[in-house]
C-alpha positions as CSV (number, residue, x, y, z in Angstrom):
1,M,-16.7,19.4,1.0
2,K,-15.4,20.1,-2.2
3,K,-14.1,17.5,-4.6
4,P,-10.2,18.0,-5.0
5,P,-9.7,17.0,-1.2
6,R,-11.5,13.5,-1.9
7,L,-9.3,13.3,-5.4
8,W,-6.4,14.0,-3.3
9,L,-6.6,11.4,-0.8
10,A,-7.0,8.9,-3.4
11,V,-3.8,10.1,-5.3
12,M,-0.8,11.8,-2.4
13,P,-0.6,8.3,-0.2
14,K,-0.1,6.3,-3.6
15,S,3.1,8.3,-4.8
16,T,4.3,8.7,-1.7
17,G,3.7,5.7,0.1
18,K,3.3,8.5,3.5
19,L,0.3,8.4,5.5
20,G,-2.5,10.7,4.0
21,V,-5.2,13.0,6.1
22,C,-8.5,14.3,5.5
23,L,-10.9,15.7,7.2
24,A,-14.6,16.2,6.7
25,T,-17.7,17.6,8.8
26,S,-20.4,15.4,10.2
27,G,-23.4,14.0,8.0
28,P,-23.5,14.8,4.3
29,G,-19.7,15.6,4.6
30,A,-18.9,11.9,6.1
31,V,-20.4,10.3,3.7
32,Y,-18.7,12.0,0.9
33,L,-15.2,11.1,2.0
34,L,-16.4,7.4,1.4
35,N,-15.6,6.8,-2.3
36,G,-12.1,8.1,-1.6
37,L,-11.5,5.9,1.4
38,Y,-12.7,3.2,-0.3
39,D,-10.3,3.5,-3.0
40,A,-7.8,3.7,-0.4
41,K,-8.7,0.8,1.2
42,S,-8.5,-1.4,-2.2
43,D,-4.9,0.1,-2.8
44,T,-4.0,-0.6,0.3
45,V,-2.8,2.7,1.6
46,P,-2.4,4.5,4.8
47,V,-5.0,6.8,5.2
48,L,-6.3,9.1,8.7
49,A,-9.9,10.4,8.3
50,I,-11.5,12.1,10.8
51,T,-14.7,13.3,10.5
52,G,-16.9,15.6,12.9
53,H,-20.2,14.7,14.7
54,T,-22.9,16.5,16.5
55,Y,-22.5,17.4,20.2
56,H,-21.8,14.6,22.2
57,D,-25.0,14.6,24.4
58,L,-27.2,14.8,21.5
59,I,-25.9,12.0,19.7
60,G,-29.4,9.5,18.6
61,T,-31.3,12.0,19.4
62,H,-31.8,13.0,15.5
63,Y,-30.0,16.3,16.0
64,Q,-28.8,18.2,13.1
65,Q,-27.3,15.6,10.8
66,D,-26.7,12.8,13.1
67,I,-25.7,9.9,11.7
68,N,-24.3,6.8,13.0
69,V,-20.9,7.2,11.3
70,R,-19.1,4.7,13.3
71,A,-21.4,2.4,11.5
72,L,-20.6,4.1,8.1
73,Y,-17.2,3.8,8.1
74,A,-17.6,0.3,9.5
75,D,-16.8,-1.9,6.5
76,V,-13.9,0.9,5.2
77,A,-11.8,1.4,8.8
78,L,-9.4,-1.2,10.0
79,Y,-9.5,1.4,13.4
80,N,-12.8,3.4,13.8
81,Q,-13.2,5.3,17.2
82,Q,-15.0,8.2,18.7
83,I,-13.4,10.7,20.7
84,T,-15.2,10.8,24.2
85,D,-13.1,13.4,26.1
86,A,-9.8,15.6,26.0
87,Q,-7.9,13.0,27.5
88,H,-8.6,10.3,24.8
89,V,-7.7,12.5,22.1
90,T,-3.8,11.7,21.8
91,T,-3.9,8.3,22.8
92,V,-6.3,7.4,19.6
93,T,-4.6,9.4,17.6
94,D,-1.6,7.9,18.1
95,M,-3.3,4.3,17.6
96,A,-4.9,5.7,14.4
97,C,-1.9,7.0,12.7
98,R,0.2,3.4,13.7
99,L,-2.3,1.2,12.3
100,A,-2.8,2.7,9.4
101,L,0.9,2.8,8.4
102,A,1.5,-0.6,9.9
103,E,-1.5,-2.5,8.0
104,R,-1.9,-0.1,5.2
105,G,-5.4,1.0,5.4
106,V,-7.8,3.8,6.4
107,A,-7.9,4.8,10.3
108,H,-11.2,6.9,11.2
109,I,-11.8,9.2,14.4
110,N,-15.0,10.9,14.9
111,F,-15.0,13.8,16.8
112,P,-18.1,15.4,18.4
113,I,-17.9,19.0,17.6
114,D,-17.9,20.0,21.5
115,L,-15.2,17.9,22.4
116,Q,-13.1,19.8,19.5
117,E,-13.2,22.5,21.8
118,A,-12.5,21.3,25.2
119,A,-9.2,22.4,26.8
120,L,-7.0,19.2,28.3
121,K,-6.3,20.8,31.1
122,D,-10.0,21.3,32.0
123,D,-10.3,18.0,31.7
124,V,-9.6,15.4,35.0
125,P,-7.9,11.9,33.7
126,P,-9.5,8.8,35.0
127,M,-8.0,6.7,37.4
128,M,-6.2,4.1,35.1
129,K,-4.9,6.8,33.2
130,T,-2.5,9.2,35.2
131,Q,-0.3,10.6,32.9
132,E,0.3,9.7,28.5
133,H,0.8,6.2,27.5
134,T,1.6,6.2,23.8
135,S,4.1,7.4,21.6
136,A,3.9,9.4,18.7
137,V,6.9,6.9,17.1
138,W,6.2,4.0,14.4
139,M,9.1,2.4,12.4
140,K,8.1,0.7,9.5
141,A,9.0,-3.3,10.0
142,V,11.9,-4.1,6.9
143,L,12.0,-8.0,7.1
144,A,14.2,-9.9,4.4
145,P,13.9,-13.9,3.5
146,S,16.4,-16.2,4.7
147,S,19.6,-16.6,3.0
148,D,18.1,-20.7,1.8
149,E,14.9,-18.7,-0.2
150,I,16.8,-15.5,-2.0
151,K,19.1,-18.5,-3.3
152,R,16.3,-20.7,-4.6
153,A,15.2,-17.4,-5.8
154,A,18.3,-16.6,-7.4
155,S,18.1,-19.7,-8.9
156,V,15.0,-20.0,-11.0
157,L,15.7,-16.4,-12.1
158,N,19.1,-17.7,-13.3
159,E,18.2,-20.5,-15.3
160,G,15.6,-18.9,-17.0
161,G,16.1,-17.8,-20.7
162,K,13.8,-14.8,-21.1
163,T,12.7,-12.8,-17.9
164,A,10.0,-10.2,-17.2
165,I,10.0,-8.3,-14.4
166,V,6.3,-7.0,-12.8
167,C,6.7,-4.3,-10.0
168,G,4.2,-2.4,-8.4
169,Q,3.3,-0.2,-4.9
170,G,5.6,-2.3,-2.8
171,A,8.3,-1.3,-5.0
172,L,8.1,2.4,-5.0
173,D,11.5,2.8,-2.8
174,C,13.3,0.3,-4.6
175,G,13.8,1.7,-8.5
176,E,17.4,1.7,-8.9
177,L,17.7,-1.5,-7.5
178,I,15.3,-3.0,-10.1
179,E,16.9,-1.3,-12.7
180,E,19.9,-3.2,-12.0
181,S,18.0,-6.5,-11.7
182,A,16.4,-5.3,-15.1
183,E,19.8,-5.0,-16.7
184,K,21.8,-7.8,-15.0
185,L,18.3,-10.6,-16.1
186,A,18.2,-8.6,-19.4
187,A,14.7,-8.6,-18.4
188,P,12.0,-5.7,-19.1
189,I,10.0,-4.2,-16.4
190,A,6.5,-3.8,-16.9
191,K,4.7,-1.5,-14.4
192,A,1.4,-2.1,-12.8
193,L,-0.5,1.0,-12.5
194,L,0.6,1.2,-8.6
195,G,3.6,0.7,-9.8
196,K,4.4,3.9,-12.4
197,A,6.4,5.8,-10.5
198,V,8.7,3.1,-9.4
199,V,10.9,3.6,-12.4
200,P,10.5,6.8,-15.2
201,D,8.8,6.0,-18.0
202,D,12.4,7.1,-20.1
203,S,14.0,4.2,-18.1
204,P,15.2,2.2,-20.8
205,C,14.7,-0.6,-18.9
206,T,10.5,-0.6,-18.9
207,T,8.3,-1.6,-21.4
208,G,5.6,1.2,-20.0
209,G,2.5,0.1,-18.3
210,I,0.8,-3.8,-17.7
211,G,-2.7,-4.9,-16.8
212,L,-6.1,-3.0,-18.0
213,L,-4.6,0.3,-18.9
214,G,-0.9,-0.9,-20.2
215,I,0.5,-1.2,-23.5
216,L,1.4,-3.9,-26.2
217,P,5.4,-4.1,-25.4
218,S,4.5,-5.3,-21.6
219,E,2.2,-7.3,-23.4
220,L,4.4,-9.0,-25.5
221,A,7.0,-8.6,-22.7
222,M,4.7,-11.4,-21.0
223,E,3.8,-13.5,-23.7
224,E,7.6,-14.1,-24.6
225,C,9.1,-14.5,-21.0
226,D,9.7,-17.7,-19.2
227,S,10.5,-16.5,-15.8
228,L,8.9,-14.1,-13.8
229,L,10.0,-11.3,-11.4
230,I,6.6,-10.0,-9.4
231,I,8.2,-7.1,-6.7
232,G,5.7,-5.7,-4.5
233,S,2.4,-6.0,-7.3
234,N,-0.7,-7.9,-6.3
235,M,-2.1,-6.6,-10.0
236,P,-5.4,-8.3,-10.3
237,Y,-5.7,-8.4,-14.4
238,V,-4.8,-12.2,-14.3
239,N,-5.1,-12.8,-18.3
240,Y,-2.2,-10.1,-18.3
241,Y,-0.1,-12.3,-16.6
242,P,2.2,-15.0,-18.3
243,K,-0.2,-17.8,-19.5
244,A,-0.4,-20.7,-16.8
245,G,2.6,-23.3,-17.0
246,Q,4.5,-20.9,-19.3
247,A,7.3,-19.2,-16.7
248,R,8.9,-19.9,-13.5
249,A,8.0,-17.0,-11.1
250,V,9.4,-15.5,-7.8
251,Q,7.7,-13.0,-6.5
252,I,8.6,-10.4,-3.5
253,D,6.4,-8.9,-1.5
254,S,6.2,-7.7,2.3
255,D,2.3,-9.6,2.7
256,P,2.6,-13.0,2.7
257,S,-1.1,-13.3,1.5
258,H,-0.4,-12.1,-1.7
259,L,2.0,-14.5,-2.4
260,G,0.8,-16.5,-5.5
261,W,-2.5,-14.9,-5.3
262,R,-2.4,-13.9,-9.1
263,Y,0.1,-16.4,-10.7
264,E,1.3,-19.3,-9.5
265,I,4.6,-19.1,-8.5
266,E,7.7,-21.1,-7.4
267,V,9.5,-19.2,-4.6
268,G,8.3,-17.0,-2.9
269,L,10.0,-14.2,-0.6
270,V,8.1,-12.5,2.0
271,G,10.1,-9.1,2.9
272,D,10.5,-5.4,2.6
273,A,11.3,-5.1,-1.3
274,R,14.4,-3.3,-0.8
275,A,16.0,-5.2,1.6
276,T,14.8,-8.3,-0.8
277,L,16.5,-7.1,-3.6
278,K,19.3,-5.7,-1.9
279,A,19.8,-9.6,-1.1
280,L,19.0,-11.2,-4.3
281,L,21.4,-9.2,-6.6
282,P,24.7,-10.1,-5.4
283,L,23.4,-13.8,-6.4
284,I,21.9,-13.0,-10.0
285,E,24.4,-13.8,-12.9
286,R,24.6,-11.4,-15.6
287,K,23.0,-12.0,-18.8
288,N,24.6,-11.3,-22.3
289,D,21.7,-11.7,-24.1
290,H,19.5,-8.0,-24.0
291,L,17.2,-9.2,-26.3
292,L,14.1,-9.5,-24.2
293,C,14.9,-6.1,-23.0
294,Q,15.1,-4.0,-26.3
């Protein structure tokens, strides 16, 4: 196991939103993945980690590289299973991928070396499993808030004199809608680190990064705004938000536990960022003063 795979596992799912998959051998290889997997867990990106193990009938006998990998991964993984036979592989893999994508975290499959070579045709299914009973099909849930909540959010933003936008990882697939929102609201877009790819750096609507690695124009936008739209971001650097009580805030997030976590909000919209913005945009009034956006 070399360094590039671990670095890749931290980058690829963040930039694409797709499932990242990494492999490691038993023992030291499984241990080495942990830094990258904790990074994935902290940034809520979907990753499937597949680790090897010693022969299944030698587990727990202090054989070469025999460590308790499932116990090692218990904290980092939201799904953590060991393969028991060839019939088990499809079911566990389908479940691991589904949960990693749905709950946006790390799923782990531990695979003893002798079972990696087992043939499905030679494995007799148990009585309770007469045929395959899982599917590889997975669909992302597309949620949208109620029309009343959308109207409340639009009212807050329309009443604002100087609006600013903070976008994060949850907004990766709706950059053009965020730019349209910024143009109508005359609002600069400050990008949290995980939202760097939401809109291009040369977009006239963005002031660049915000947070520990942010830049001055974004900080000034936070200092001057009286209303704030947070889209798909749970940026932890609370001292880079507007001061408490300064701005009326609307937050869009697919995870209700993120609403109001970092900054006090007036309206929280639980839903997919793209679907929510499509419903919100027609209610946003165009502002003629583009001073803050400049």
